[in-house]
C-alpha positions as protocol buffer text, in pm:
chain_id: "A"
residue {
  index: 1
  type: MET
  ca { x: 2615 y: -719 z: 571 }
}
residue {
  index: 2
  type: ALA
  ca { x: 2365 y: -484 z: 403 }
}
residue {
  index: 3
  type: HIS
  ca { x: 2072 y: -629 z: 201 }
}
residue {
  index: 4
  type: SER
  ca { x: 1940 y: -490 z: -107 }
}
residue {
  index: 5
  type: GLU
  ca { x: 1592 y: -371 z: -126 }
}
residue {
  index: 6
  type: GLN
  ca { x: 1498 y: -667 z: -336 }
}
residue {
  index: 7
  type: GLU
  ca { x: 1658 y: -907 z: -66 }
}
residue {
  index: 8
  type: ILE
  ca { x: 1463 y: -742 z: 190 }
}
residue {
  index: 9
  type: LEU
  ca { x: 1146 y: -770 z: 0 }
}
residue {
  index: 10
  type: ALA
  ca { x: 1192 y: -1132 z: -65 }
}
residue {
  index: 11
  type: GLY
  ca { x: 1283 y: -1191 z: 294 }
}
residue {
  index: 12
  type: LEU
  ca { x: 977 y: -990 z: 429 }
}
residue {
  index: 13
  type: ALA
  ca { x: 757 y: -1200 z: 185 }
}
residue {
  index: 14
  type: GLU
  ca { x: 891 y: -1520 z: 326 }
}
residue {
  index: 15
  type: ILE
  ca { x: 828 y: -1412 z: 664 }
}
residue {
  index: 16
  type: VAL
  ca { x: 487 y: -1299 z: 596 }
}
residue {
  index: 17
  type: ASN
  ca { x: 412 y: -1628 z: 423 }
}
residue {
  index: 18
  type: GLU
  ca { x: 555 y: -1836 z: 718 }
}
residue {
  index: 19
  type: GLU
  ca { x: 337 y: -1624 z: 965 }
}
residue {
  index: 20
  type: THR
  ca { x: 1 y: -1585 z: 771 }
}
residue {
  index: 21
  type: GLY
  ca { x: 15 y: -1832 z: 492 }
}
residue {
  index: 22
  type: LEU
  ca { x: -29 y: -1557 z: 242 }
}
residue {
  index: 23
  type: PRO
  ca { x: 159 y: -1647 z: -86 }
}
residue {
  index: 24
  type: ALA
  ca { x: 487 y: -1469 z: -85 }
}
residue {
  index: 25
  type: ASP
  ca { x: 411 y: -1319 z: -425 }
}
residue {
  index: 26
  type: SER
  ca { x: 115 y: -1132 z: -291 }
}
residue {
  index: 27
  type: VAL
  ca { x: 371 y: -928 z: -64 }
}
residue {
  index: 28
  type: LEU
  ca { x: 429 y: -626 z: -272 }
}
residue {
  index: 29
  type: PRO
  ca { x: 577 y: -292 z: -190 }
}
residue {
  index: 30
  type: GLU
  ca { x: 261 y: -114 z: -219 }
}
residue {
  index: 31
  type: LYS
  ca { x: 54 y: -354 z: -12 }
}
residue {
  index: 32
  type: SER
  ca { x: -74 y: -234 z: 328 }
}
residue {
  index: 33
  type: PHE
  ca { x: -15 y: -485 z: 602 }
}
residue {
  index: 34
  type: THR
  ca { x: -361 y: -432 z: 774 }
}
residue {
  index: 35
  type: ASP
  ca { x: -582 y: -329 z: 478 }
}
residue {
  index: 36
  type: ASP
  ca { x: -450 y: -537 z: 176 }
}
residue {
  index: 37
  type: LEU
  ca { x: -252 y: -840 z: 363 }
}
residue {
  index: 38
  type: ASP
  ca { x: -517 y: -838 z: 649 }
}
residue {
  index: 39
  type: ILE
  ca { x: -219 y: -874 z: 926 }
}
residue {
  index: 40
  type: ASP
  ca { x: -334 y: -803 z: 1274 }
}
residue {
  index: 41
  type: SER
  ca { x: -124 y: -636 z: 1543 }
}
residue {
  index: 42
  type: LEU
  ca { x: -10 y: -958 z: 1702 }
}
residue {
  index: 43
  type: SER
  ca { x: 88 y: -1112 z: 1374 }
}
residue {
  index: 44
  type: MET
  ca { x: 269 y: -792 z: 1280 }
}
residue {
  index: 45
  type: MET
  ca { x: 476 y: -799 z: 1603 }
}
residue {
  index: 46
  type: THR
  ca { x: 585 y: -1164 z: 1523 }
}
residue {
  index: 47
  type: ILE
  ca { x: 680 y: -1035 z: 1168 }
}
residue {
  index: 48
  type: VAL
  ca { x: 869 y: -742 z: 1311 }
}
residue {
  index: 49
  type: THR
  ca { x: 1062 y: -996 z: 1551 }
}
residue {
  index: 50
  type: LEU
  ca { x: 1143 y: -1227 z: 1257 }
}
residue {
  index: 51
  type: ALA
  ca { x: 1242 y: -928 z: 1045 }
}
residue {
  index: 52
  type: GLU
  ca { x: 1486 y: -808 z: 1320 }
}
residue {
  index: 53
  type: GLU
  ca { x: 1655 y: -1153 z: 1352 }
}
residue {
  index: 54
  type: LYS
  ca { x: 1670 y: -1211 z: 972 }
}
residue {
  index: 55
  type: PHE
  ca { x: 1811 y: -868 z: 883 }
}
residue {
  index: 56
  type: GLU
  ca { x: 2002 y: -795 z: 1222 }
}
residue {
  index: 57
  type: VAL
  ca { x: 1837 y: -479 z: 1283 }
}
residue {
  index: 58
  type: ARG
  ca { x: 1637 y: -317 z: 1562 }
}
residue {
  index: 59
  type: ILE
  ca { x: 1277 y: -201 z: 1492 }
}
residue {
  index: 60
  type: PRO
  ca { x: 1169 y: -8 z: 1823 }
}
residue {
  index: 61
  type: ASP
  ca { x: 788 y: -72 z: 1908 }
}
residue {
  index: 62
  type: GLU
  ca { x: 706 y: 271 z: 1873 }
}
residue {
  index: 63
  type: GLU
  ca { x: 831 y: 262 z: 1488 }
}
residue {
  index: 64
  type: VAL
  ca { x: 618 y: -30 z: 1418 }
}
residue {
  index: 65
  type: ALA
  ca { x: 308 y: 182 z: 1397 }
}
residue {
  index: 66
  type: ASN
  ca { x: 484 y: 386 z: 1115 }
}
residue {
  index: 67
  type: LEU
  ca { x: 516 y: 59 z: 901 }
}
residue {
  index: 68
  type: ALA
  ca { x: 193 y: 73 z: 732 }
}
residue {
  index: 69
  type: THR
  ca { x: 299 y: -74 z: 387 }
}
residue {
  index: 70
  type: VAL
  ca { x: 561 y: -327 z: 297 }
}
residue {
  index: 71
  type: GLN
  ca { x: 766 y: -61 z: 133 }
}
residue {
  index: 72
  type: ASP
  ca { x: 774 y: 134 z: 474 }
}
residue {
  index: 73
  type: ALA
  ca { x: 914 y: -181 z: 634 }
}
residue {
  index: 74
  type: VAL
  ca { x: 1170 y: -233 z: 348 }
}
residue {
  index: 75
  type: SER
  ca { x: 1274 y: 134 z: 371 }
}
residue {
  index: 76
  type: PHE
  ca { x: 1307 y: 111 z: 744 }
}
residue {
  index: 77
  type: ILE
  ca { x: 1510 y: -197 z: 745 }
}
residue {
  index: 78
  type: GLN
  ca { x: 1738 y: -57 z: 474 }
}
residue {
  index: 79
  type: GLY
  ca { x: 1794 y: 278 z: 680 }
}
residue {
  index: 80
  type: ALA
  ca { x: 1865 y: 57 z: 1010 }
}
residue {
  index: 81
  type: GLN
  ca { x: 2126 y: -142 z: 831 }
}
residue {
  index: 82
  type: GLN
  ca { x: 2322 y: 162 z: 769 }
}
residue {
  index: 83
  type: ALA
  ca { x: 2300 y: 288 z: 1122 }
}
């Protein structure tokens, strides 16, 4: 089942909160994972793995580097659901 952009954003916020302890409401589309949310590469891989499970999509390792902002991740997941 395809998730809406809002559902994906909320799900990612939950995942980031579980992994980093950051408040879910601080995970906004325009936020950069590294610059704004201070997420390191190890945490990012965990977040990607959890997002793959939650949204039943595949995020190839080479794509992870392109996911700079929360919106990038939301958009990628939305596109991957359609595939």
